[in-house]
N, C-alpha and C positions, 0 to 999 in steps of 0.2 A: 454625483455621489464620491465622498473620500470612501478606499478601502484601507483597512489594515490586515495585513497578511501574516501570519504568525508560524516561522518556520526557517527552517535552511535547508531543507537537503534538495535533491533533483525534482523532487514532486512540487517542492514549493517553487522552484524556478520555474516549472511548465504550468503552475497555475497564475503565477505572477505572469507572465509570456501571452498564455491565452486572456485574462483580464485586462493588462495590461490594453489590446486590440479592440476592448468594449467601446465604445462611443458613450455608452452610460459613466465611465469612471473619468474624474476629474483630477484626483491625485490617488496614486498608490502609496502606499507605506508596506513596509515590509521590516521584521522584527525577528532573528537577528538577522536574517541573509545573510548572502554569501558572494563572491566576486561577480557571478553571471546575472542575480537576481537583480543587482545595484545598475545595470542595464535597463532593469524595468522599471524600477519601482525606489524612490528613497529610503534608504534604509535608516532603520534607528535601534540606538540599545535598550531594547524593552525585554525586558525575563518576562517570558509567559507563566510564569510559576509566580510572580508578582502579582497577582489580580488588580490590586489598587491601583497598582502602576498602570498598569493597561487600559483600567478603566478612565482612570485621569487623562492621560493621552488622548484616548476617545472623545472625551469630553473636550479638551484641548483643540484639536485637529477637525470637530464637527465627522468624526468617522459614522458616515453612514452602516455600515455592515464590518462585523471581523468576519473573515477566514481563518479558521484555525485548521493547520496542517496535520502535526501529527497527535498521537494517540496520547501521549501522557496527561497534555493542557483539558483536554475532553474528560480524562477518568476523574479528572482531579476537578471538575466541576467549572471549570473556565467559564463555558456557554451559561450556565446557570447566573453566575455572578456578574454576567455581562448583561443578560436580560432582564435582571433587576432593577439594574441599573440606568434601564431604560435604551441601552446600546442593543441593537438587531447582531445575532450571531449565528452564521453556518457553523451546524453541527449537532451533535445529539446532546441532549443535558446527562447530568451524571449516573442518573440514572437510568439511562436508556444506554449509556456507553460501558455499562455492564457485558453487555454485547461481545466485547473482546477484553474490558478489565478483569473477567471473572470466566474463564473457561468450563467451569461447572456453572455456572450461571446459564450459560447457553445451553451446555449439554442436558439441566434438568428442562429448561424451555422446549427444547427438541421431545423429549421423552414424553411431558405433558402436552405436547399438541399435534404427536404422529409427524412430526418433521425428520426427512430420512437422514439419520446421521450414523456413525459406527457405533456399537455396544459399548458401552464404559461403565467406570465404577468409580466414585470419590473417595480419596481417603486423607486420613489427618496423621496416619503414623506408619512407620516406616515397614512395622513385623506384619500388618494385617494388607499393606499395598504387596509387598515381597512374597504372601502366600497368595495373594489375587494371581499373580504371575507366574508362580511355579504352578498352580489349578489350570493357568489356561495357555501357558508355552509362549512361544514365538514361533514368526514378528511379532511384535506388540509396541504399542506406542505410549509412551509417558511424556506427561504437559503437564507443569507448573499451573497453578490457579490464577496469576496474578501476570502483570505484562513483565516480560524479562528480556525486553528488548532484542526479540526473535531467537533468543536461546533458548527458549523455557520448553522446546520439543525436540524431543529423543525417540528417533523411530531405532527402537533397538531389535536385532537380528537375532540373538542368544537371550536367551533368560540370565547371563550373568550382565550383559549389557544394560538391562534392562532391572537388575537390582545395582547397578552401582550409577544410572540416573537415580535412581529414588534414594539411593545413600546422599548423591552430592544437592538434591534438593531440599532434602529434610535436615541437610548439616549445614543448610545456608547458605548454599554455594551462588544462591540466585537472591538471596536475601528474604523479604516479606513473599514475595511471588512465590516461593516453593513451599511457604508454611500450609499448604492443601495441594494436593496432586491429584487431577484425572488420567486414571490408565484405560485404554481403549483398544477396540480391535485394529488390526491392519487391515486397509482395505485396499484391493489391487483397482487398477484403472486408471486412467490417464486425468491427471490434476488442469483444472481449468479455476482462473479467476474470474468472476463474475461480479459485475456493479448496478446497482439500483441507485437512483435520486430518491430520497422518499420525505413525504410531509408531515407523516405520524397517521397519516389515512392510506393513501394512495403511493403507486410506488411505479417511477420510468424506467424501464431496464437501460442500460448505458452498455457501450461496445461491452465486447470479451477479450481476453487476454491471455497469453500462458507466460509464466515466468521462468528462467531457469536459475536454482536457487543454488547448487554445487559453484564451487570458487573455479575449477577447471573441466575441459572438454570432457566431452562424453560424459555428463555428469557424472564427474568424480572430485575426489574431496571435501571438506568440509561444507554445511549448511552455510549460506551469506545469508543477507539481507536482500541478495537478487541481484544477479550478475547480466541482466539481459531480460528483455521479454520481447511480445510481438503481438500484435493484432490486427485481425480477428483471431480467436481461437476455433481450428477447423473443426474442431469435437461440438464446439457450442452450436448447434445447427439450430435453426427455426425451432424443430419439435423442442429441442435440447432446454432454449432459452424458455419458451411456453412453458415447459413441465417445471423449470426451477422456478419460474415468477408462481405458477399456480403451487406447485410443495413445498417449498419453500419461505422464498421473499414473502407472499403475501400473509401465510400463515404464523409468520414472524410479527410481521405488522399486527396482526389483529391481535396476536396475545400481547405485545407489549402497550398497546392503547386498553387491554382489557384491564392489563397492569398497575395503570394510573401512570404509564409513564411513555409517552407515544415518543415513536424514533421517528428524526428528524435528521436529515442530513445525506451522506451517500454512505450504503450500506454493501461491505465489500464480503461477498463470502469465497472462501477458499474451499472449492469443490473438488470430489472424486468423482467423474463421471463412471459409472461400475455397467458391469449386463445388466444390473436391474434399474438403471437410470442414474440419476444425480443424487448424491448425498454429501452432505454438510462435513467439511472438516472443521471448518473453525470460521468465524465472524472477526473483520475488522469493522472498525467506526471510522473511517477514511480513506482515502484513495490509497493505491497500495503506489508501494516505489519498488521498483523501474516502472508498473505498469499505468501509472497517471503520467507517465511522459508521451508514451504512446497511444494512449487516449485522446489527450489535446491534441496530438498531431493529428489526428482522423477527424476532430468535433470540428463542422462545418458551423453549426449555430453558436451564437455568441454563450457565453458559461453566465454571466454575471446575470442576468435574468433567470437562468435555472435555480442558481444558488439563491435568488432573494424567493422565487417559487417555493422552493423548499421549504422556506424558513416561515414563509407565511402561511403555509396549508393549501397551495393554489395549483398543487400537481394535475388537478385532474382532468384535465384538457391539455396539458401540456405536451409539446413534441420537441425534439431534436432530431437534427439533420448528420447525416456522416458523410463523410468523403468514402468514396468505394474500396479506396486505395488502403492496401495494409500498411501497417508503421513498424518499426523496428527500433528497438535501442540497446546498444553494447554498453556496459558500463565497464570505465575504467578506474581500475582500484589501485591501491598505494601497496606495491608488495609486502609480502606480511598478513596482508589483511585474509582472514577474518581474525587473525591475530594479532600481534604487536606488529606496529609501522612504526614510520619515521614521518614526520611532517618537515613540510617548509621547502622543498624541492619545487623546483621551479618548469613549469610547463609554459611551450611555446608552438607555433603552428596553428593554435585554435582560428585565428582570421583566414588562413589559408586551408582548411577544413569545412569551414563556416562557408565556402566556396562552392561545393559540391553540391550538384544539383537537388533539390528534396531533403537535403539535410539541416537540422537545429542541432545545437550542443548544447544541453543544461547541465548546469552547475551543480553540485552538490557538496562535496567537500573542499573549498577554496577560498582562498581570501587574498584581496589585492594588495600589492606591494609597490605604490606606485606604478607604470606602466607594466608591473611582471601579473602573472597570475601564479601563486602557489599552491602548491597541494597544504591541504589543511586537515584530512578525514582521512577513511579506511578507503570508502566509495566513492568519488573526487570529481567523475562526469558523468555523464548519458548522452552518447555520440547516437544521436537518432536520424532517422529518414523516413520517408513514403517512398513507396514505388507503387505501381500496376498489381504486383505479386512480391510474395515475402520472399522469393530472392532475390529481386529487383530493390527492394527496401534493403535486405543484407550487403548487396554489394555494394550500394552506396553509403552504407555507415563504416563499412570497412576500407572505404577509398578514402571515406574523411579522415579515420583512425590513422592511416599512413602516410597522412601530412602531420600527425602531430608527434611532436617530441617530447618525451617523459620517458626517459631510462629507469625513473625508479617506480613506473606503475607494469600493470598487467591486464589482459584482457582475455575473456576465452575468446574462441575463432570460431565456435559453432552454434553462434546462437541461432534462433530459428530452423535448427536442423530437420527437426519432425516435422513441422509445416512446410518447409521446402521438399522434401519427400513426398508427402504426399501431390503437393504441387506437380511433381516430376511421375509420380504415377499416372497422376489423374492426365495430362498430356496426351 
């Protein structure tokens, strides 16, 4: 089978690495890709926003499956157009992708189907939103309704911060994404990332993970797309996993099917594990980044049949096997990220770093210049490792980083610290 993967981040490199190992894959293409993905797939100059060009390429290359990595093409209906052209695609339809494309849609779905989530209200004007915040107090969470590239959520610790966020969104700071907003209660607890593979009716739980959103050690600094992650998440016990499937994932699938837009693809539930159990913070309609990197390291089964079964509605009796090891990834980012940063700096030592036992290095914002690897984005590398424990995986990842020379980059030095504290307490 020939497969086309769309995307260019660390998530897509991890997916390419895993799919390239499948005996079912004859040719793997990726657009637009990066310097690391080029080792696993043939890079092609396609724009995922040009649906006609993607369809023409698929026909020319006899593509048997298109795997859509990022959320924007899914929300834009690329899967619908591919399927209408007779080309199989992994990912939700445009109507199903509203679970990420509109936070208000998801909150309303939760309310209508008794899915546990934070109390909320939706707003289309700043005056009513400010009045609501003043009545509820802080801390409180302000969210843009639409896709905002990870910048659409503000956890306001004061009423003034909430009002600033409201003004920024309604004044066009996030473009069309902020035309409507959701304001919800602040939930206390421990966050976890939970993934399920869905076929419209059935769901198969995948491994859990936890990520580190803040830029700097000890969870300080601005929010980012993710500076590291590890799997499994200790807080996701078998009981908590079962509750999440029963109380959140399965009712969501039933609701989407009843609405005439069954959900197929991977469903990423951002959870808060509260004293009352799991509550949904938000849905994403694709694999997380950097969570995907640690999931692919731990997945023992062939990924490709799982993707096909999801698309074909055949997950009822499907099972996946996982390595019992822990996996951890540390993101290396360009200095200045998540603000302004420079591109074009040279990264060396990657081959030596990859020689550390249990290590895989997935590229995100990189490009090749002859034999050189250059930084070409904000989050640039995901240095990943497996180990018998999170502590061992962490030690291997940082040992690999010590072999990489990139003065223009930075990384957190405490990825996995909560899980390691748990391991040490239980030792």
